[in-house]
Structures are given as C-alpha cells and as structure tokens.
N, C-alpha and C positions, 0 to 999 in steps of 0.2 A: 579670149585672151586679152590681157592688158600688158602694156609696155612698161619698161622702166626708164624714167627720164633722167635718172641720177648718173652723172659720170663717175665711175668708179672702177678700180681694178678688178672688182668681182665680175664684171661683165666678161672677163676672160676665163672665168672658173671652168675647170674642166668639165665638158659635157652639158654646160648650161643650155637649155633650149633657147634659141634665137630666131628672130624674124628674118625674112629675106634681106633686110638691111643690117643685120647683125645685132639688133638690140634684143636684149633678154625679154622673154615673154612668159607669162604665168597662166596656167590653165586653171588654177583655183586661187581664191584670195589668200589662203594660208601659204601658198608658195611665195607670193609677193611679200607677205608679213616675215616669213623666215628669211628672205633676202635682205629685207630692210633692217631687221634686227642684226644680222651678221654684218652688214655694211656699217651700222652704227657702232657696233662693239669694236670693229677694226679701226675705224676713224677714231675712237677714243683710246686706242692703244692697247686694247686687251690682248690681241694677237697680230702678228705680222701677216703679210700677204703670203709668204713662203710657208709659215705654219698652217694657214688655211688651206693652201693648195695640196700640201702634203697630207693633211688629215682627210680633206675631201676626197682626193684621189684614193687613198688607202680605203676609205669607206665605199666608194663607188666599185671598187675592184674586189670586194669581198665576195666569196662564193655565195650563190643564191640570189644575187641582184638580177633584176629583169634585163634580158639582153636588149630589149627595146627601149630601155631608158624610162619606162613608165614609172619606176619608183625612184626617180632622180632626186626629187625633193625629200623623199624619205631619207635618203642617203644624206642630203644636205643638213637635215635636222639632226641626224645621228652624228655627223661630223661636228656640228655646233655644240651638241650635247658633250661630246668628247672633250672639246676645248674648254667648255665651261667647267667641267670637272677637273681638268689638268691645270687650269688657272685658279682653281679654288673658289669659283663664282657659285657653282651649284653642283652638288654631287649627284651621280646618276639616279639615286633612290629619290632625291628630291624632284628631279625633273620627271621622273616616271609618275610619282604620286600626283603631280600637278597635271600631267597628261590624262591620268585616270579621272581626276577630279572635273577636268573639262568634258571628257567623254560622258561621265554621269550627268553633268549639267546639259549637255546637248540632248542626252536621252530624256531628260526630264522636261525639257523645254517644248512647248506647244509649237506645231508646225507654223512657220511664218513669224514667230516671235524672235527676238534677238536672244542669242545665247549669252547668258551671264554665269559667271562662276558661282554666284550666289544661288543659282538654281540647282547646284549639286545637293542632293538630298542628305549626303554625309557630311557636308561643310558646316 
C-alpha cells in the first residue's frame, strides 16, 4: 500500500482506509489516482467538501455495498461520477463509455506492457 502525502480535507472522507498514523493508504494504484483526481477537482472549486462528503456517504450506504469495505474505492469512483454529472462535466454515459474503453484496452494489452487507451481495439 502507498500513503498519501498531500494535506487535504479528503483525508477525513467517511470510511477512507488509513494507516496506524491516520494517513490514507491505497491498495491499488487506481485508488490513489481516484483520490488525487477528486482532491484536484475539489481544489479547483468544482465541488465543496460538504458536497463530496454527502455524495460519498450516500454512495457508501447504498444497499449491496460490501460490509468489509472492500469496495470502498468503487463507491468513491461512483460518488465522483455522480458529482461530475451533477456539475455538467461528464454525463454518466460518457464516463461508462470511457471505463469500457479502458477495460478493452487492458484486455488487449500484452501482460507486462503499459495499458494505453490507444490499445482499445474499438477506438
């Protein structure tokens, strides 16, 4: 796991996995990327801390979420996707299409090679 060195109110996000010292930790690189994108958009004024906390909390408390929190960052990305749509940055269909494109690119990329969106065979 890697730690977050950026001081930000997002460190207090509901349910964020933390180290013994209270610092955010990430089990996968994409977790850290989602965190960083969210912090960046907040710092640029796209949404307030209150909007984020409310949206994330709502997502994390939806029926069907893993009780052990193993899908925490799936909820994080869903909350961010919701805010992107509400703010008119990207609608849900656009985000889903991009996710699917990245998935196809990953599946088309040889093991050990960097995954690039250009590897999507439908792109």
